[in-house]
C-alpha positions as CSV (number, residue, x, y, z in Angstrom):
1,X,12.0,33.5,-9.3
2,X,10.4,30.4,-7.9
3,X,12.4,27.8,-5.9
4,X,13.3,24.6,-7.7
5,X,12.4,21.2,-6.3
6,X,13.9,17.9,-7.4
7,X,11.8,14.9,-6.5
8,X,13.3,11.4,-6.5
9,X,10.8,8.7,-7.6
10,X,7.3,8.9,-9.1
11,X,5.0,6.7,-6.9
12,X,1.8,7.9,-5.3
13,X,3.5,10.0,-2.6
14,X,6.0,11.6,-5.0
15,X,3.3,12.5,-7.6
16,X,1.1,13.8,-4.8
17,X,3.8,16.1,-3.5
18,X,4.7,17.2,-7.0
19,X,1.1,18.4,-7.6
20,X,0.8,20.3,-4.3
21,X,4.2,21.9,-4.7
22,X,3.6,23.0,-8.3
23,X,0.2,24.4,-7.3
24,X,2.1,26.4,-4.6
25,X,4.3,27.9,-7.2
26,X,7.5,25.8,-7.0
27,X,9.4,24.8,-10.1
28,X,9.1,20.9,-9.8
29,X,11.0,18.2,-11.6
30,X,10.5,14.4,-11.0
31,X,13.2,11.9,-11.6
32,X,12.1,8.2,-12.0
33,X,14.7,5.4,-12.5
34,X,12.3,3.1,-14.4
35,X,10.8,3.4,-17.9
36,X,7.4,4.5,-16.6
37,X,6.0,6.5,-13.7
38,X,4.1,5.0,-10.8
39,X,6.8,3.4,-8.6
40,X,5.3,0.2,-7.2
41,X,2.1,0.9,-8.9
42,X,3.3,0.2,-12.4
43,X,1.5,-1.8,-15.1
44,X,2.2,-4.9,-17.1
45,X,0.7,-5.2,-20.6
46,X,1.1,-8.5,-22.3
47,X,-0.7,-10.2,-25.2
48,X,-3.9,-8.2,-24.6
49,X,-3.8,-8.7,-20.8
50,X,-3.5,-5.8,-18.3
51,X,-2.0,-6.3,-14.9
52,X,-1.5,-3.9,-12.0
53,X,2.0,-4.9,-10.9
54,X,1.5,-3.5,-7.4
55,X,-1.5,-2.2,-5.5
56,X,-4.8,-3.8,-6.5
57,X,-7.2,-2.7,-3.7
58,X,-9.1,0.6,-4.0
59,X,-10.2,1.5,-0.5
60,X,-11.0,4.8,1.1
61,X,-12.5,6.5,-2.0
62,X,-13.0,9.7,0.0
63,X,-9.2,10.2,0.2
64,X,-8.7,9.9,-3.6
65,X,-11.7,12.3,-4.1
66,X,-10.2,14.9,-1.6
67,X,-6.9,14.7,-3.4
68,X,-8.3,15.7,-6.8
69,X,-10.8,18.2,-5.1
70,X,-7.7,20.1,-3.8
71,X,-7.0,20.9,-7.5
72,X,-10.5,21.7,-8.5
73,X,-10.9,18.2,-10.0
74,X,-12.8,15.0,-9.3
75,X,-11.8,11.4,-9.7
76,X,-14.6,11.2,-12.4
77,X,-12.6,13.7,-14.5
78,X,-10.0,11.0,-15.0
79,X,-11.4,7.6,-14.4
80,X,-14.6,5.7,-13.7
81,X,-15.2,3.8,-10.5
82,X,-17.2,0.6,-9.9
83,X,-18.2,-0.5,-6.4
84,X,-17.6,-4.2,-6.2
85,X,-20.5,-6.4,-5.3
86,X,-19.5,-8.6,-3.6
87,X,-16.4,-6.9,-2.3
88,X,-14.5,-10.2,-2.0
89,X,-14.6,-13.8,-1.1
90,X,-12.6,-15.6,1.7
91,X,-11.9,-19.3,1.0
92,X,-11.5,-21.4,4.2
93,X,-10.8,-25.1,4.2
94,X,-14.5,-26.1,4.6
95,X,-16.5,-23.1,3.4
96,X,-16.5,-19.7,1.7
97,X,-17.4,-16.3,3.3
98,X,-18.7,-13.7,0.9
99,X,-18.3,-10.0,1.9
100,X,-21.1,-8.0,0.4
101,X,-21.1,-4.4,-0.6
102,X,-23.2,-3.1,2.4
103,X,-23.6,-3.8,6.1
104,X,-26.9,-5.6,5.9
105,X,-25.4,-8.2,3.6
106,X,-22.3,-8.6,5.7
107,X,-24.3,-8.9,8.9
108,X,-26.4,-11.6,7.3
109,X,-23.2,-13.5,6.4
110,X,-21.9,-13.2,9.9
111,X,-25.1,-14.5,11.3
112,X,-24.9,-17.5,8.9
113,X,-21.5,-18.3,10.4
114,X,-22.2,-17.5,14.0
115,X,-25.7,-16.8,15.4
116,X,-25.9,-13.5,17.2
117,X,-22.7,-12.1,15.7
118,X,-24.3,-9.3,13.8
119,X,-25.0,-7.2,16.8
120,X,-21.4,-7.1,18.1
121,X,-20.4,-6.6,14.4
122,X,-22.5,-3.5,14.1
123,X,-21.1,-2.1,17.4
124,X,-17.6,-2.9,16.3
125,X,-18.0,-1.1,12.9
126,X,-19.7,1.9,14.6
127,X,-16.6,2.3,16.8
128,X,-14.4,1.8,13.8
129,X,-16.3,4.6,12.0
130,X,-15.6,7.0,14.9
131,X,-11.9,6.0,14.7
132,X,-11.9,6.5,10.9
133,X,-13.3,10.1,11.3
134,X,-10.6,10.9,13.9
135,X,-7.8,9.2,12.0
136,X,-8.5,10.5,8.5
137,X,-9.6,14.0,9.3
138,X,-7.2,14.7,12.2
139,X,-4.5,12.2,13.1
140,X,-3.0,11.3,9.7
141,X,-3.0,15.0,8.7
142,X,-0.3,15.7,11.2
143,X,3.4,15.7,10.0
144,X,4.8,13.6,12.8
145,X,7.0,16.3,14.3
146,X,5.9,15.9,17.9
147,X,4.0,13.6,20.2
148,X,1.8,16.5,21.1
149,X,0.2,16.2,17.7
150,X,-1.7,13.2,19.0
151,X,-3.0,15.0,22.1
152,X,-6.6,16.1,21.3
153,X,-9.9,15.7,23.1
154,X,-10.7,13.0,20.7
155,X,-7.5,11.0,21.1
156,X,-7.3,11.5,24.9
157,X,-10.7,9.8,25.4
158,X,-9.4,6.9,23.2
159,X,-5.9,6.6,24.5
160,X,-6.6,3.0,25.6
161,X,-7.2,2.1,22.0
162,X,-3.5,2.7,21.3
163,X,-2.4,0.2,23.9
164,X,-5.0,-2.5,23.1
165,X,-4.5,-4.5,19.9
166,X,-6.8,-5.3,17.0
167,X,-6.5,-8.9,17.9
168,X,-7.6,-8.5,21.5
169,X,-10.5,-6.3,20.5
170,X,-11.8,-8.7,17.9
171,X,-11.4,-11.8,20.0
172,X,-13.2,-10.2,22.9
173,X,-16.4,-9.9,20.8
174,X,-16.1,-12.8,18.4
175,X,-15.4,-16.5,19.0
176,X,-15.6,-18.1,15.5
177,X,-12.1,-18.4,14.1
178,X,-13.3,-17.6,10.5
179,X,-15.0,-14.4,11.7
180,X,-11.9,-13.5,13.6
181,X,-9.7,-13.9,10.5
182,X,-12.2,-11.9,8.5
183,X,-12.0,-9.0,10.9
184,X,-8.2,-9.2,11.4
185,X,-7.5,-9.3,7.7
186,X,-7.8,-5.5,6.9
187,X,-5.0,-4.4,9.2
188,X,-2.6,-6.6,7.2
189,X,-2.6,-3.6,4.8
190,X,-0.8,-1.7,7.6
191,X,2.0,-4.3,7.5
192,X,1.9,-5.8,10.9
193,X,0.4,-8.7,12.8
194,X,-3.1,-8.0,14.3
195,X,-1.7,-8.7,17.8
196,X,0.9,-6.0,17.3
197,X,-1.4,-3.4,15.8
198,X,-3.2,-0.8,18.0
199,X,-6.9,-1.3,18.1
200,X,-7.4,2.3,17.0
201,X,-6.5,1.0,13.6
202,X,-9.9,-0.7,13.5
203,X,-10.7,2.2,11.2
204,X,-9.5,-0.1,8.5
205,X,-12.5,-2.3,9.2
206,X,-14.8,0.7,8.5
207,X,-12.8,1.4,5.3
208,X,-13.6,-2.3,4.4
209,X,-17.2,-2.8,5.5
210,X,-18.4,0.8,5.7
211,X,-16.9,2.4,2.6
212,X,-16.6,-0.7,0.4
213,X,-14.2,-2.0,-2.2
214,X,-13.9,-0.2,-5.6
215,X,-12.3,-0.7,-9.0
216,X,-11.1,2.0,-11.3
217,X,-11.9,0.9,-14.8
218,X,-8.7,0.0,-16.6
219,X,-7.0,-0.8,-13.3
220,X,-5.2,1.0,-10.5
221,X,-2.7,2.4,-13.0
222,X,-5.5,4.8,-14.2
223,X,-4.9,6.7,-10.9
224,X,-1.2,7.1,-11.7
225,X,-2.1,8.2,-15.2
226,X,-4.5,10.7,-13.7
227,X,-1.9,12.1,-11.3
228,X,0.7,12.3,-14.0
229,X,-1.7,14.3,-16.2
230,X,-2.6,16.6,-13.3
231,X,1.1,17.1,-12.4
232,X,2.1,17.9,-16.0
233,X,-0.9,20.3,-16.3
234,X,0.5,22.1,-13.3
235,X,3.9,22.5,-14.9
236,X,5.7,19.5,-13.4
237,X,8.5,18.1,-15.6
238,X,8.8,14.3,-15.3
239,X,11.9,12.4,-16.4
240,X,11.9,8.6,-16.7
241,X,15.0,6.4,-17.1
242,X,16.7,8.9,-14.7
243,X,18.2,7.1,-11.7
244,X,19.5,9.3,-9.0
245,X,23.1,8.5,-8.0
246,X,23.6,11.1,-5.2
247,X,21.9,13.7,-3.1
248,X,24.4,16.6,-3.1
249,X,24.9,18.7,0.0
250,X,26.9,21.9,0.3
251,X,27.5,23.7,3.6
252,X,24.8,21.6,5.3
253,X,22.2,22.3,2.6
254,X,20.9,20.2,-0.2
255,X,21.9,21.8,-3.4
256,X,20.9,19.3,-6.0
257,X,21.1,15.7,-7.2
258,X,23.3,13.7,-9.5
259,X,21.3,11.9,-12.2
260,X,23.1,9.4,-14.5
261,X,26.3,11.1,-13.6
262,X,25.1,14.6,-14.3
263,X,24.7,17.2,-11.5
264,X,21.3,19.0,-11.4
265,X,21.2,22.0,-9.1
266,X,18.1,22.4,-7.0
267,X,17.0,24.5,-4.0
268,X,15.1,21.6,-2.4
269,X,15.4,17.9,-2.7
270,X,12.5,15.6,-1.9
271,X,12.8,11.8,-2.0
272,X,9.8,9.6,-2.6
273,X,12.1,6.6,-3.0
274,X,12.7,4.0,-0.3
275,X,13.8,6.0,2.8
276,X,16.8,3.7,3.6
277,X,18.0,3.8,0.0
278,X,17.5,7.6,-0.1
279,X,19.9,8.1,2.8
280,X,22.5,5.9,1.1
281,X,22.6,8.6,-1.6
282,X,24.0,10.9,1.1
283,X,27.5,11.0,2.5
284,X,27.4,9.2,5.9
285,X,27.7,12.3,8.0
286,X,24.4,13.5,6.7
287,X,22.4,10.3,7.3
288,X,19.9,10.4,10.1
289,X,19.5,6.7,10.7
290,X,22.1,4.0,11.1
291,X,22.0,0.6,9.6
292,X,21.3,-0.8,13.1
293,X,18.2,1.5,13.3
294,X,16.8,0.0,10.1
295,X,17.7,-3.5,11.1
296,X,15.6,-3.1,14.3
297,X,12.5,-1.8,12.6
298,X,9.5,-4.0,12.0
299,X,9.0,-4.0,8.2
300,X,5.9,-4.9,6.3
301,X,6.0,-8.1,4.3
302,X,7.5,-8.7,0.9
303,X,5.5,-10.6,-1.6
304,X,5.9,-13.3,-4.2
305,X,3.7,-12.2,-7.1
306,X,2.5,-14.0,-10.2
307,X,0.8,-12.4,-13.2
308,X,-1.0,-15.1,-15.1
309,X,-3.0,-15.1,-18.4
310,X,-5.7,-17.7,-18.6
311,X,-7.2,-18.7,-22.0
312,X,-10.7,-19.1,-20.5
313,X,-13.1,-17.6,-18.0
314,X,-12.8,-19.1,-14.5
315,X,-15.5,-20.3,-12.2
316,X,-16.4,-19.7,-8.6
317,X,-14.3,-16.6,-8.2
318,X,-14.8,-12.9,-7.6
319,X,-12.6,-9.8,-8.4
320,X,-10.8,-10.2,-5.0
321,X,-10.3,-13.6,-3.4
322,X,-8.5,-14.5,-0.1
323,X,-7.4,-18.0,0.5
324,X,-7.3,-18.5,4.3
325,X,-7.5,-22.3,4.1
326,X,-4.4,-22.7,6.2
327,X,-3.2,-21.5,9.6
328,X,-3.3,-17.6,9.6
329,X,-1.2,-17.3,12.8
330,X,1.5,-19.8,11.6
331,X,2.0,-17.9,8.4
332,X,2.2,-14.6,10.3
333,X,4.9,-16.1,12.6
334,X,6.9,-17.1,9.5
335,X,6.8,-13.5,8.2
336,X,7.5,-11.6,11.4
337,X,8.8,-13.8,14.2
338,X,11.0,-16.5,12.6
339,X,11.4,-15.1,9.0
340,X,11.4,-18.0,6.5
341,X,9.6,-19.2,3.4
342,X,6.2,-20.3,4.7
343,X,5.3,-23.9,5.0
344,X,1.7,-23.5,4.2
345,X,1.0,-19.9,3.1
346,X,-2.2,-17.9,2.8
347,X,-2.5,-16.2,-0.5
348,X,-4.6,-13.6,-2.4
349,X,-5.8,-13.7,-6.0
350,X,-7.1,-10.8,-8.0
351,X,-9.1,-11.3,-11.2
352,X,-9.9,-7.7,-12.4
353,X,-11.3,-9.1,-15.6
354,X,-14.3,-10.4,-13.6
355,X,-15.4,-6.8,-13.2
356,X,-13.6,-5.1,-16.1
357,X,-13.6,-6.8,-19.5
358,X,-10.9,-4.4,-20.8
359,X,-8.4,-6.1,-18.5
360,X,-8.2,-9.4,-20.6
361,X,-9.0,-10.5,-24.1
362,X,-12.5,-11.9,-24.9
363,X,-13.1,-15.2,-23.1
364,X,-9.9,-14.9,-21.0
365,X,-9.0,-14.1,-17.4
366,X,-6.3,-11.9,-15.9
367,X,-5.0,-13.4,-12.7
368,X,-2.8,-11.7,-10.1
369,X,-1.6,-14.1,-7.3
370,X,0.2,-12.8,-4.2
371,X,1.8,-14.7,-1.3
372,X,3.0,-12.5,1.6
373,X,6.5,-13.4,2.7
374,X,9.2,-12.1,5.1
375,X,11.5,-9.4,3.6
376,X,15.1,-10.4,3.0
377,X,14.5,-14.0,2.0
378,X,16.5,-16.0,-0.5
379,X,14.7,-15.6,-3.9
380,X,15.4,-18.1,-6.7
381,X,13.5,-19.3,-9.8
382,X,13.2,-22.7,-8.2
383,X,11.5,-21.3,-5.1
384,X,9.1,-19.3,-7.2
385,X,8.1,-22.3,-9.2
386,X,7.7,-24.4,-6.1
387,X,5.3,-21.9,-4.5
388,X,3.3,-21.4,-7.7
389,X,2.7,-25.1,-8.0
390,X,1.6,-25.2,-4.3
391,X,-0.9,-22.4,-4.5
392,X,-2.3,-23.2,-8.0
393,X,-3.1,-26.7,-6.7
394,X,-4.9,-25.3,-3.7
395,X,-6.7,-22.8,-5.9
396,X,-8.0,-25.6,-8.2
397,X,-9.1,-27.6,-5.1
398,X,-10.9,-24.7,-3.4
399,X,-12.6,-23.4,-6.5
400,X,-13.4,-26.9,-7.9
401,X,-12.0,-26.4,-11.3
402,X,-8.9,-27.3,-13.4
403,X,-6.9,-24.3,-14.7
404,X,-3.3,-25.3,-15.1
405,X,-3.7,-26.4,-18.7
406,X,-5.3,-23.0,-19.5
407,X,-2.3,-20.9,-18.5
408,X,-1.0,-18.9,-21.5
409,X,1.9,-17.4,-19.6
410,X,3.1,-16.6,-16.1
411,X,5.4,-13.8,-15.0
412,X,6.7,-13.5,-11.4
413,X,8.0,-10.7,-9.2
414,X,9.6,-11.2,-5.8
415,X,12.3,-10.0,-3.3
416,X,15.1,-9.6,-5.9
417,X,12.8,-7.5,-8.1
418,X,11.6,-5.2,-5.3
419,X,15.3,-4.5,-4.6
420,X,16.3,-4.1,-8.3
421,X,13.3,-2.0,-9.4
422,X,12.5,0.0,-6.3
423,X,15.7,-0.1,-4.2
424,X,13.4,-1.5,-1.5
425,X,15.0,-2.3,1.9
426,X,15.3,-6.1,2.1
427,X,12.8,-6.3,-0.8
428,X,9.9,-5.2,1.4
429,X,6.6,-4.6,-0.5
430,X,4.7,-2.2,1.8
431,X,7.2,-0.2,3.8
432,X,7.4,0.0,7.6
433,X,4.7,-1.6,9.7
434,X,2.3,0.6,11.7
435,X,3.0,-0.9,15.1
436,X,2.6,1.2,18.3
437,X,6.3,2.1,18.4
438,X,6.3,2.9,14.7
439,X,3.3,5.2,14.6
440,X,3.0,9.0,13.8
441,X,6.0,10.9,15.4
442,X,7.9,7.6,16.0
443,X,8.3,7.0,12.3
444,X,11.2,8.3,10.2
445,X,10.8,12.0,9.7
446,X,9.5,13.9,6.6
447,X,12.1,16.6,7.2
448,X,15.8,15.8,7.5
449,X,17.3,16.8,10.8
450,X,20.8,17.0,9.4
451,X,20.4,18.6,5.9
452,X,18.5,21.8,5.3
453,X,16.2,21.6,2.3
454,X,16.1,17.8,2.3
455,X,12.7,16.0,2.7
456,X,11.2,12.5,2.4
457,X,7.8,11.1,1.6
458,X,6.2,7.7,1.2
459,X,5.3,4.5,3.1
460,X,8.4,4.4,5.4
461,X,7.5,7.8,6.8
462,X,4.3,9.5,7.9
463,X,1.5,8.5,8.0
464,X,2.4,4.9,6.8
465,X,1.9,2.1,4.3
466,X,-0.9,2.0,1.7
467,X,-2.0,4.0,-1.3
468,X,-4.3,6.5,0.5
469,X,-1.7,7.2,3.2
470,X,0.8,7.8,0.4
471,X,-1.4,10.5,-1.1
472,X,-1.6,12.1,2.3
473,X,2.2,11.8,2.9
474,X,2.8,13.8,-0.3
475,X,0.4,16.5,0.9
476,X,2.1,16.7,4.4
477,X,5.6,17.0,3.1
478,X,4.5,19.7,0.6
479,X,3.0,21.7,3.5
480,X,6.3,21.3,5.4
481,X,8.3,22.6,2.5
482,X,5.9,25.6,2.1
483,X,6.4,26.3,5.8
484,X,10.2,26.0,6.0
485,X,11.4,26.8,2.5
486,X,9.9,30.2,1.8
């Protein structure tokens, strides 16, 4: 008789683990507190508009392809991908940088900004590609059990790259502040400041410039739908509207979960929910990490998000748009160093309907606005309105158009919602940052040290924040379960 596995949550990492475990012969059930699967990657449908509530960037297409290949499938069996051209625009106070869909275009844009910058750019991206190969094919495939996992001939020769920072590496080769911001931007997906992120993580720059930015037609939720279909095809049972109240432990071993007050026996429990919250489902004696431990961690930002339906097509925009028309470093300090609502925030806007007409009614535009903020801030309707007015005015100014009278509706999502919907620690949006002291074996463990048969997956554990790492996290924890729970 196959062992039973109860999985808490249904985000990317949880669905990934569910698929791998079901393939390995386990009897897998998934329990999701919300009405639909997807975790932070849910979808909002309103008046003919389609919004991805959470992740909106499709980078590292190779990792998605490898995931589906592991089950004899391909991404194309489930959804169609378009490579964005251009990938995105960056709006500064005095000009716009356009990132094309291949290196020649990007080099030409760098030369336009700073003569001679294309040569160091090509060298920088070549090194980033080497790091990408090592990171994706070796380092991130380790379960974070020991520091010796990082000791290979490839990493030993690059050990200095773990003690230098992205910021120092970029600023050594580039002087123009706009190019510096452009090259430091991708590591923000890792949840930390560029001057606190090891330079080895320049592999994110290769993911950006080398592999390009993509869009699954219908939106990022198409990936979740694909994973749900795959999981159910493998025999996984998925239960929505099923919040887990407790992880039950008997004689030092996980023996099930309590869902809506009902005990469900299980041989193995795996939580893909917020790690801190997951441990609160245990009696204190079985928790691995204290409240002071979590308090001392560097968390990735939270976000103030707006989902806006416009009754017309907008001008001078692309699918992805970054508004870096204020002080990058000042905003970062207000997220990480002196947590507070930012005085003059950078922000990001996603218009998927520029690429994909199915995302909005005819002649309309779907707009997703995001302001990175510190986790744990006060969150009120008044603050949300204040910041929307601030960024929409800047948006109009930078794109040279009037749009406020064309807003059909506006929905928002912020710290309180991250806590309510995802049990997110301090309402963080991206998990725990990948700083030097929070990398690999230094992150919270996939396997509980105190409870036999209890495991964790997701962006607070190995390998870290982001959608592709979450897919890998699910695979890693499934491999650990296969190893220890035979």
